[in-house]
N, CA and C atoms as a LAMMPS dump frame, in Angstrom:
ITEM: TIMESTEP
0
ITEM: NUMBER OF ATOMS
231
ITEM: BOX BOUNDS ff ff ff
-5.0000000000000000e+02 5.0000000000000000e+02
-5.0000000000000000e+02 5.0000000000000000e+02
-5.0000000000000000e+02 5.0000000000000000e+02
ITEM: ATOMS id mol type element x y z
1 1 1 N 430.529 164.107 -154.854
2 1 2 C 428.7 164.234 -155.414
3 1 3 C 429.083 162.728 -156.729
4 2 1 N 429.641 163.091 -157.288
5 2 2 C 429.802 162.205 -158.51
6 2 3 C 429.252 162.178 -159.217
7 3 1 N 428.672 163.939 -159.572
8 3 2 C 428.267 164.179 -161.132
9 3 3 C 429.384 164.706 -161.828
10 4 1 N 429.697 164.726 -163.192
11 4 2 C 430.329 164.639 -164.303
12 4 3 C 429.912 165.791 -164.901
13 5 1 N 431.116 166.913 -164.938
14 5 2 C 430.758 167.975 -165.45
15 5 3 C 432.058 168.208 -166.574
16 6 1 N 431.214 168.618 -168.035
17 6 2 C 432.116 168.844 -169.282
18 6 3 C 432.902 170.18 -169.417
19 7 1 N 434.16 169.977 -169.593
20 7 2 C 434.564 171.106 -169.856
21 7 3 C 434.487 171.857 -171.271
22 8 1 N 434.241 172.954 -171.384
23 8 2 C 434.649 173.933 -172.406
24 8 3 C 433.591 173.75 -173.245
25 9 1 N 432.011 173.58 -173.301
26 9 2 C 431.22 172.595 -173.498
27 9 3 C 430.525 174.12 -174.223
28 10 1 N 429.92 173.349 -175.255
29 10 2 C 429.114 174.419 -175.995
30 10 3 C 427.741 174.785 -176.603
31 11 1 N 426.792 175.8 -176.149
32 11 2 C 425.51 176.239 -176.283
33 11 3 C 425.614 177.084 -177.74
34 12 1 N 425.012 176.455 -178.775
35 12 2 C 425.185 177.57 -179.836
36 12 3 C 426.668 177.69 -180.044
37 13 1 N 426.05 179.398 -180.424
38 13 2 C 427.553 180.512 -180.684
39 13 3 C 428.57 179.868 -178.977
40 14 1 N 427.827 180.081 -178.234
41 14 2 C 428.68 180.366 -177.467
42 14 3 C 429.275 178.947 -176.035
43 15 1 N 430.642 178.985 -175.422
44 15 2 C 431.162 178.07 -175.078
45 15 3 C 431.195 178.901 -173.07
46 16 1 N 431.177 177.539 -172.2
47 16 2 C 431.211 177.889 -171.179
48 16 3 C 432.283 177.155 -170.561
49 17 1 N 432.699 177.21 -169.333
50 17 2 C 434.102 177.211 -168.976
51 17 3 C 433.48 175.139 -168.086
52 18 1 N 432.076 175.135 -167.86
53 18 2 C 431.751 173.539 -167.079
54 18 3 C 430.341 173.847 -167.159
55 19 1 N 429.833 172.506 -167.059
56 19 2 C 428.736 171.834 -167.791
57 19 3 C 428.435 170.402 -166.832
58 20 1 N 427.517 170.733 -166.496
59 20 2 C 426.862 169.496 -165.444
60 20 3 C 425.872 169.364 -166.463
61 21 1 N 426.049 168.151 -167.141
62 21 2 C 424.259 168.284 -167.95
63 21 3 C 423.637 166.897 -167.056
64 22 1 N 423.686 166.901 -166.47
65 22 2 C 422.822 165.876 -165.523
66 22 3 C 421.612 166.986 -164.429
67 23 1 N 422.378 168.34 -164.181
68 23 2 C 421.655 169.005 -163.146
69 23 3 C 421.687 170.468 -163.734
70 24 1 N 422.059 170.583 -165
71 24 2 C 421.701 171.26 -166.011
72 24 3 C 422.461 173.11 -165.382
73 25 1 N 423.528 172.767 -164.833
74 25 2 C 424.362 173.853 -163.884
75 25 3 C 425.89 174.15 -165.415
76 26 1 N 425.845 175.321 -165.133
77 26 2 C 426.945 175.681 -165.944
78 26 3 C 427.356 176.656 -164.628
79 27 1 N 429.341 176.37 -164.434
80 27 2 C 430.066 177.071 -163.808
81 27 3 C 430.636 177.778 -164.872
82 28 1 N 431.422 179.31 -165.024
83 28 2 C 432.257 180.424 -165.544
84 28 3 C 433.212 180.541 -164.701
85 29 1 N 433.822 180.48 -164.996
86 29 2 C 435.208 181.532 -164.433
87 29 3 C 436.07 182.949 -164.562
88 30 1 N 435.456 183.768 -164.203
89 30 2 C 436.002 184.841 -165.417
90 30 3 C 437.198 184.86 -164.791
91 31 1 N 438.16 185.164 -165.472
92 31 2 C 439.212 186.387 -165.698
93 31 3 C 439.334 188.169 -166.334
94 32 1 N 440.54 188.306 -165.59
95 32 2 C 440.063 190.216 -165.973
96 32 3 C 439.617 190.587 -167.508
97 33 1 N 439.502 189.462 -168.65
98 33 2 C 439.889 189.601 -170.096
99 33 3 C 438.174 189.924 -170.299
100 34 1 N 437.397 189.474 -169.48
101 34 2 C 435.812 188.993 -169.825
102 34 3 C 435.33 190.498 -170.516
103 35 1 N 434.732 190.334 -170.976
104 35 2 C 433.382 191.643 -171.93
105 35 3 C 432.608 191.347 -170.673
106 36 1 N 432.121 192.344 -169.816
107 36 2 C 430.233 192.482 -168.97
108 36 3 C 429.365 192.686 -170.095
109 37 1 N 429.531 193.109 -170.578
110 37 2 C 428.657 193.452 -171.489
111 37 3 C 427.79 191.592 -171.892
112 38 1 N 428.2 191.404 -172.839
113 38 2 C 428.148 190.347 -173.567
114 38 3 C 428.565 188.585 -172.638
115 39 1 N 429.043 188.693 -171.393
116 39 2 C 428.235 187.911 -170.342
117 39 3 C 426.926 188.004 -170.194
118 40 1 N 426.366 189.388 -170.051
119 40 2 C 425.66 189.375 -169.261
120 40 3 C 424.661 188.575 -170.229
121 41 1 N 424.265 188.68 -171.833
122 41 2 C 423.722 188.181 -172.835
123 41 3 C 423.704 187.544 -173.185
124 42 1 N 425.664 186.8 -173.402
125 42 2 C 425.571 185.093 -173.328
126 42 3 C 424.558 184.372 -172.029
127 43 1 N 425.114 184.707 -170.97
128 43 2 C 424.61 184.334 -169.624
129 43 3 C 423.102 183.917 -169.31
130 44 1 N 422.381 184.903 -170.101
131 44 2 C 421.057 185.165 -170.028
132 44 3 C 420.288 184.867 -171.167
133 45 1 N 420.646 184.187 -172.584
134 45 2 C 419.994 183.089 -173.331
135 45 3 C 420.621 181.333 -173.343
136 46 1 N 421.86 181.832 -172.157
137 46 2 C 421.645 180.228 -171.588
138 46 3 C 420.443 180.564 -170.521
139 47 1 N 420.941 181.136 -169.708
140 47 2 C 419.935 180.415 -168.531
141 47 3 C 418.128 180.296 -168.99
142 48 1 N 417.714 181.017 -170.525
143 48 2 C 416.38 180.732 -170.478
144 48 3 C 416.5 179.135 -171.022
145 49 1 N 417.668 179.221 -170.93
146 49 2 C 416.719 177.605 -171.441
147 49 3 C 416.936 176.413 -170.525
148 50 1 N 416.833 177.065 -169.527
149 50 2 C 416.655 176.373 -168.047
150 50 3 C 417.64 175.81 -167.78
151 51 1 N 418.54 176.797 -167.61
152 51 2 C 419.809 176.347 -167.077
153 51 3 C 420.341 177.292 -166.042
154 52 1 N 420.744 176.597 -164.717
155 52 2 C 421.749 176.933 -163.574
156 52 3 C 423.011 178.351 -164.126
157 53 1 N 422.962 179.197 -164.184
158 53 2 C 424.187 179.673 -164.603
159 53 3 C 425.377 180.021 -163.274
160 54 1 N 426.436 179.595 -162.791
161 54 2 C 426.97 180.194 -162.079
162 54 3 C 428.45 180.622 -162.457
163 55 1 N 428.783 181.966 -161.596
164 55 2 C 429.686 182.597 -162.416
165 55 3 C 431.116 183.162 -160.617
166 56 1 N 432.209 182.851 -160.838
167 56 2 C 432.801 183.222 -160.367
168 56 3 C 433.961 184.104 -161.048
169 57 1 N 434.77 184.803 -160.076
170 57 2 C 435.842 185.28 -160.924
171 57 3 C 436.831 184.837 -160.065
172 58 1 N 438.22 184.553 -160.932
173 58 2 C 439.762 183.791 -160.762
174 58 3 C 439.942 183.982 -158.773
175 59 1 N 439.728 185.46 -158.955
176 59 2 C 440.475 185.656 -156.988
177 59 3 C 439.226 185.377 -156.214
178 60 1 N 438.097 184.537 -156.325
179 60 2 C 437.363 183.834 -155.427
180 60 3 C 437.854 182.417 -155.29
181 61 1 N 437.787 181.746 -157.484
182 61 2 C 438.85 180.139 -157.134
183 61 3 C 439.934 180.363 -156.069
184 62 1 N 440.315 180.864 -156.406
185 62 2 C 441.973 180.869 -156.217
186 62 3 C 442.276 181.358 -154.256
187 63 1 N 441.527 181.835 -153.695
188 63 2 C 441.311 182.257 -152.642
189 63 3 C 440.144 182.092 -151.241
190 64 1 N 438.814 181.6 -152.056
191 64 2 C 438.092 181.094 -151.159
192 64 3 C 437.579 180.007 -151.946
193 65 1 N 438.492 179.557 -152.095
194 65 2 C 437.83 177.851 -152.869
195 65 3 C 436.79 176.677 -151.768
196 66 1 N 436.763 177.147 -150.576
197 66 2 C 435.896 175.959 -150.063
198 66 3 C 434.155 176.803 -150.37
199 67 1 N 434.132 177.967 -150.235
200 67 2 C 433.345 178.842 -150.248
201 67 3 C 432.487 178.461 -152.011
202 68 1 N 433.752 178.616 -152.403
203 68 2 C 432.891 178.428 -154.195
204 68 3 C 432.868 176.6 -154.559
205 69 1 N 433.049 176.423 -153.926
206 69 2 C 432.929 174.598 -153.817
207 69 3 C 431.28 174.711 -153.049
208 70 1 N 431.186 175.123 -151.908
209 70 2 C 430.034 174.906 -151.496
210 70 3 C 428.882 175.406 -151.925
211 71 1 N 429.273 176.293 -153.085
212 71 2 C 427.727 177.289 -153.639
213 71 3 C 427.413 176.04 -154.844
214 72 1 N 428.653 175.62 -155.269
215 72 2 C 428.639 174.491 -156.288
216 72 3 C 427.653 173.008 -156.104
217 73 1 N 428.274 172.894 -155.118
218 73 2 C 427.806 171.946 -154.13
219 73 3 C 426.046 172.065 -153.498
220 74 1 N 425.796 173.078 -153.333
221 74 2 C 424 173.325 -153.552
222 74 3 C 423.694 173.383 -154.383
223 75 1 N 423.956 174.153 -155.608
224 75 2 C 423.302 174.159 -157.23
225 75 3 C 423.048 172.531 -157.559
226 76 1 N 424.054 171.474 -156.876
227 76 2 C 423.726 170.423 -157.466
228 76 3 C 422.855 169.931 -156.398
229 77 1 N 422.787 170.1 -155.377
230 77 2 C 421.809 169.624 -154.134
231 77 3 C 420.407 169.29 -154.573
């Protein structure tokens, strides 16, 4: 679709996996080491900046790639 994503993009003291500034969309890919409570706080604070937040787990990216890509494409469109 031609949109650019920045990798390891910083918002204040938080760093997200991927960010598309043109559409204000964050894509996070969570591994087993993520702290769910801290992730919820961070997500809420980033969403308060009028940024859409998409969260996937590693297994979804590995085994359901087409679904993950479709969700991302819909959020950009």
